[in-house]
C-alpha positions in Angstrom: 81.2 85.5 -4.1 81.9 88.1 -1.7 78.4 87.5 0.2 79.3 83.6 0.3 82.6 84.5 1.6 81.1 86.5 4.1 78.5 84.0 5.4 81.2 81.5 5.3 82.9 83.7 8.0 79.9 84.6 9.8 77.8 81.3 10.2 78.1 79.6 13.3 78.3 76.0 11.2 81.4 77.4 9.1 83.0 80.1 11.3 85.0 77.5 13.4 86.7 76.6 10.3 86.7 79.6 8.4 88.2 82.0 10.9 91.5 79.5 11.3 91.7 79.2 7.9 91.4 82.9 7.1 94.3 83.4 10.1 96.7 81.4 8.1 95.9 82.7 4.5 96.6 86.1 6.1 99.9 84.9 7.9 101.4 83.4 5.1 100.4 86.6 3.2 102.2 89.0 5.6 105.0 86.5 6.3 105.8 86.3 2.6 105.9 90.0 2.6 108.8 90.0 5.3 110.3 87.2 3.0 110.4 89.2 0.0 111.8 92.2 1.9 114.7 90.1 3.1 115.4 89.3 -0.3 114.3 85.9 0.1 111.9 83.2 -2.2 108.7 82.6 0.4 108.3 79.1 -1.7 111.5 78.2 -1.0 111.4 79.2 2.7 108.1 77.4 3.4 109.7 74.3 1.8 112.5 74.6 3.6 109.9 74.8 6.9 108.5 71.6 5.6 111.7 69.3 4.9 113.0 70.4 8.6 110.0 69.2 10.1 109.9 65.7 8.3 106.7 66.6 5.5 109.1 66.8 2.8 112.2 65.1 1.5 115.6 66.5 2.3 118.4 66.5 -0.1 120.5 63.6 1.8 120.0 62.2 5.5 122.5 60.9 8.2 123.3 57.2 8.3 119.7 55.8 9.7 117.7 58.8 9.0 114.9 59.5 6.7 111.3 61.5 6.3 110.1 58.8 9.1 112.6 59.2 11.4 112.2 62.9 10.9 108.4 62.8 11.5 109.0 60.9 14.5 111.2 63.3 16.0 108.7 66.1 15.0 106.0 64.1 17.1 107.9 64.3 20.1 108.0 68.3 20.3 104.4 68.4 18.8 103.4 66.5 22.0 104.0 69.1 24.7 102.8 72.0 22.1 99.6 70.5 22.2 99.7 69.7 25.6 100.5 73.1 26.8 97.3 74.1 24.1 95.2 72.1 25.9 96.2 73.6 28.8 95.4 77.1 27.6 92.1 76.1 26.2 90.6 74.6 29.4 91.9 77.7 31.7 90.0 80.0 29.1 87.0 78.1 29.0 86.9 78.6 32.2 87.3 82.6 32.0 90.8 82.4 33.1 94.0 83.3 31.5 96.7 80.7 32.5 100.0 82.4 31.2 102.2 80.6 33.6 102.3 77.5 31.5 105.8 77.7 31.0 106.6 77.9 34.7 104.2 74.9 35.6 106.0 73.0 32.6 109.3 73.6 34.2 108.0 72.7 37.9 106.8 69.4 36.6 109.9 68.8 34.5 112.4 69.6 37.7 110.6 67.8 40.0 110.6 64.4 37.9 114.0 64.7 36.5 115.6 65.3 40.7 112.8 62.6 41.9 113.2 60.1 39.1 115.2 60.9 36.3 118.6 60.5 38.4 117.4 57.1 39.9 118.1 53.9 39.1 114.3 53.0 38.4 113.3 50.5 35.3 111.3 51.9 32.7 108.3 50.2 33.7 108.5 52.0 37.2 109.9 55.3 36.5 108.0 56.3 33.3 104.5 55.9 34.7 106.2 57.8 37.9 107.2 60.5 35.6 103.9 61.2 34.3 102.5 61.3 37.8 104.4 63.8 38.8 103.7 65.6 36.0 100.1 65.6 36.7 100.4 66.3 40.8 102.9 69.4 40.4 101.5 71.1 37.5 97.9 70.6 39.0 99.1 71.7 42.4 100.6 75.0 41.0 97.2 75.5 38.7 95.1 74.8 41.7 96.9 77.6 43.5 96.6 80.5 41.0 92.6 79.7 40.9 92.2 79.9 45.0 94.3 83.0 44.6 91.8 84.0 42.3 88.8 83.1 44.4 89.8 84.1 47.6 92.1 86.8 47.4 90.7 88.2 43.7 94.6 88.2 42.5 94.2 88.4 38.7 96.0 84.9 37.5 97.9 87.0 35.0 99.8 88.5 37.9 100.1 85.3 39.6 101.2 83.2 37.0 104.0 85.7 36.0 105.0 85.8 39.2 105.0 81.9 39.5 106.9 81.9 36.5 109.7 83.9 38.2 110.0 81.7 41.3 109.7 78.5 39.3 112.7 79.8 36.9 114.7 80.9 40.1 114.3 77.9 42.3 114.9 75.6 39.7 117.9 77.5 38.4 119.4 77.7 41.9 119.3 73.8 42.5 120.2 73.1 39.1 123.6 75.4 39.2 124.0 74.1 43.3 123.3 70.5 43.1 122.5 69.1 39.4 124.7 71.1 36.9 126.7 69.2 34.3 130.0 70.9 34.9 130.5 71.3 30.8 127.4 72.3 29.6 125.9 73.9 33.1 122.9 72.7 32.0 121.3 69.8 34.3 123.0 66.6 33.9 120.8 64.4 31.6 118.2 62.0 32.8 118.6 58.1 32.7 117.3 56.6 29.2 114.4 54.4 31.6 112.6 57.8 32.8 112.3 59.4 29.6 109.2 59.3 27.7 110.9 58.9 24.5 112.4 55.4 23.5 115.7 55.6 21.8 118.5 53.1 21.1 116.0 51.0 18.6 116.7 49.6 15.1 114.2 49.2 12.7 115.6 47.6 9.6 118.4 50.4 8.7 116.4 53.1 10.4 117.1 54.3 14.2 114.3 56.3 15.6 113.3 58.1 18.6 109.7 57.2 19.5 107.7 59.7 21.2 105.8 57.9 23.6 104.6 61.9 24.8 102.3 61.5 21.5 100.3 58.9 22.8 99.6 60.7 26.2 98.8 64.0 24.1 96.5 62.5 21.5 94.7 60.8 24.6 94.6 64.4 26.4 92.9 65.8 23.6 89.6 63.1 23.7 89.8 63.5 27.5 89.5 67.3 27.4 86.9 67.3 24.6 84.7 64.2 26.6 84.9 66.8 30.2 84.3 69.5 28.2 81.3 68.8 26.2 79.8 65.4 28.2 80.5 66.1 31.8 78.8 67.9 34.6 82.1 69.6 35.5 82.6 70.6 32.1 79.4 72.3 31.8 80.1 74.2 35.2 83.6 75.0 34.0 82.1 77.1 30.8 79.1 78.5 32.6 81.7 79.9 34.8 83.4 81.4 31.9 80.8 82.7 30.1 79.0 84.3 32.9 80.0 83.9 36.8 77.3 85.9 38.0 74.5 84.0 36.1 76.4 80.7 36.9 76.1 81.6 40.7 72.7 82.2 40.3 72.2 78.7 39.0 73.8 77.3 41.9 77.4 76.6 40.2 79.9 77.1 42.9 81.9 79.7 41.6 85.0 79.0 44.0 85.1 75.4 43.0 85.1 75.9 39.4 87.7 78.2 39.4 90.1 75.9 41.3 89.1 73.1 39.5 89.4 74.7 36.0 93.2 76.0 36.8 93.5 72.3 38.5 92.9 70.7 35.3 94.5 73.5 33.1 97.9 72.7 35.2 97.6 69.1 34.7 98.1 69.6 31.3 100.5 71.9 31.4 102.7 69.6 34.0 102.4 66.8 31.5 103.4 69.1 28.5 106.4 69.6 30.9 107.6 66.4 31.4 107.2 65.4 27.6 109.5 68.4 26.8 112.2 67.9 29.2 111.8 64.1 29.9 110.9 63.4 26.3 111.6 65.2 23.4 114.9 66.8 25.4 116.6 65.2 29.0 117.8 68.2 30.4 117.3 71.5 31.8 118.5 74.9 30.8 118.8 76.5 34.3 116.7 80.1 34.3 115.1 79.2 31.1 111.5 79.1 30.6 110.4 77.2 27.3 109.1 79.6 24.5 106.7 76.4 23.6 104.5 77.7 26.6 103.5 81.0 25.3 103.4 79.5 21.6 100.7 77.7 22.8 98.8 80.6 23.5 98.9 81.2 19.4 97.8 77.7 18.9 94.7 77.8 21.4 93.5 80.9 19.2 94.3 79.6 15.9 92.6 75.9 16.9 89.3 78.1 18.2 89.3 76.7 21.4 88.7 73.3 20.4 90.6 70.1 21.4 90.4 68.7 17.9 91.2 71.4 15.7 94.0 72.3 18.5 95.5 69.2 16.7 96.2 71.0 13.4 97.1 74.0 14.8 100.0 72.8 17.3 101.1 71.0 13.8 101.1 74.1 12.0 102.5 76.5 14.7 105.5 73.1 15.1 106.3 73.3 12.1 107.5 76.9 12.1 109.7 76.0 15.3 110.5 72.7 14.0 111.7 73.7 11.2 113.4 76.9 11.3 116.9 75.6 12.0 116.8 74.0 8.6 115.0 76.9 7.3 117.8 79.3 8.5 120.8 77.3 7.3 119.2 76.3 3.7 117.7 80.1 3.2 120.5 82.0 5.2 117.4 83.8 7.2 117.6 84.0 10.9 115.8 81.4 12.6 114.0 84.0 14.8 111.9 84.4 11.8 110.0 81.3 12.8 108.8 83.7 16.1 108.2 86.5 14.1 105.6 84.0 12.1 104.3 83.0 15.0 103.7 86.2 16.4 101.8 87.2 13.1 99.7 84.2 13.6 98.8 85.2 17.0 98.1 88.7 16.1 95.5 87.4 13.3 93.9 84.9 15.4 93.3 87.1 17.8 91.5 89.2 15.6 89.1 86.7 14.6 86.4 88.0 16.6 86.4 91.3 15.2 86.5 90.2 11.8 83.6 87.9 12.1 81.8 90.7 13.5 82.6 93.0 10.7 81.6 90.2 8.4 78.4 90.2 10.3 77.8 93.7 9.8 78.7 93.6 5.9 75.9 90.9 5.7 73.1 93.1 7.2 74.4 96.4 5.6 74.1 94.3 2.1 70.7 92.4 3.1 69.3 96.3 4.3 70.2 97.3 0.9 68.8 94.5 -1.1 65.7 94.7 0.6 63.0 97.1 -1.0 60.6 99.8 0.5 57.4 98.6 2.0 54.7 97.6 -0.6 56.9 98.3 -3.4 59.0 95.5 -5.5 62.8 96.1 -6.1 63.5 97.1 -9.7 65.6 94.8 -12.4 68.6 96.5 -13.1 
């Protein structure tokens, strides 16, 4: 039995599924232990996370609400999470660590808010423009990071962290100076026509919020998968990510690949920004970066850097984020426990390579012990 588990963890065919599954099991066990230490029932808490996300029915609903409306609202926050995770995946495939996704999201969201969100453009023009601004703004910041890496050898972690600070304080200055709501001190809300969410509709007795960003995110999954697996560009990006020297020897231009990889990652981060600030939300809190930009790292690792499995990883992590408020009110645990669970998940996901390595060593040791000496048969015992 143990040998079968080790083979399941080690084999190339099953490992992409086994390692995320093991990370989830270990995370649930560790999280349950934390909840028990807090004197709470883990099963009740996990059920509350699911109810708060729309995957289980609540005891009661407000007018025009039910599980369907909760699930559609869940899809609204799932969209930027999935897009941000794809941005992490593309960067890591290129051998880069894009930790500036939160800043790229904020920059794209702010520019789309200023140029389109406060305009009187009709939805047919405003919404495509919002998407276009997200693509251009996020891509420009990503390409800048790739250029700095190639031309001046500035590590992308350093440059993206600095750009996060710049984006946070520059947008905060303009919001507080020109676009602040005098009551909430957040930015003024954007027009309904510019939001990547359809509101104000009635279906039977329900009043759902329909997330258009979910369509963008799902389409992006298959675009990313196609580019990485079926195009010359994707091959070059992955080749540079695996070994830059070997890729250069084969004639692949390292500088172009670094810039294109980070540009691609920035585009996805920009789309995450507009679906977050002009989709799930309709305003911006100044000098605040979205924690979702960092949670996406856990999603990418849990999804084994695969665009398709990132969908399921995004759903899992978003359940903890989305359901935390309901869980907190029902169970009496601070909602920040969701960040603790996400951190535990990130820890176990990051250890997946080491766990697979240990499983491989255990298999080799078992095989060596089972092999009889030369010329002898292993006796039955």
